[in-house]
Every structure is written in C-alpha cells, then in structure tokens.
N, C-alpha and C positions, 0 to 999 in steps of 0.2 A: 448445564448450560443455558447461556444465557442468547440471549437474540444478539444478533449482531445488522446495526444499519450499514448500507452504502453510504456514506458521507462524498466518494468523491472516484471517478472511473473512466478516467483516457487509455487508447489507446493507437497506434496508431505504427508503421513500420517501422518509425526504430526505439517506439519508448514503450509501456505496457504502465501505469498508476495508478492505486490502489486506494485507496484509504475509507476503515471504518470503523466505529465506534460501537460501542456494548459496557454494561457490569458488570462488575465483576464483584463480590463480596460488600459492592454498595459504593465500588471504586468507577469510576468514569474512565473506560481504554479507550484510546486512541492510537489504532494500528494501522502504520500505512505501508507499500512496496514501490519500488521501479526498479523494473527490469527491461536490459532490452541495448543494442547499440550504443545508442547514450549515455548513459550508467557506463560502460566498459570506455568510452571515452573516456568518459569526465573520470571516475574511478579509475580507475583501471580493470574490473570486474562485476560485474552483470550482479551480483548476490549479495 
C-alpha cells in the first residue's frame, strides 16, 4: 500500500475539502473530495 500525503485540508461549517497524493505502480495519483452544504447547494448533492 502506498503512503498518502495530504496536500490540502480545509473545513468549516459549510464544507470539507481534502486533496491527497500517492504513487501506485509508478503513477502519481491525486485524489480529493468536497462534501457539505456548499457542495449540495452548487451540485445538488454532497456526494
């Protein structure tokens, strides 16, 4: 399993945002997610 590095982490009462980076089979993976009221307001769902 590859070690993940947290590149960005932000949270308040309306939104939580994280962005992680890792390597898998020599490839750089950047993975992130946003959840919360702000995401639901913009996209209609927080998932």
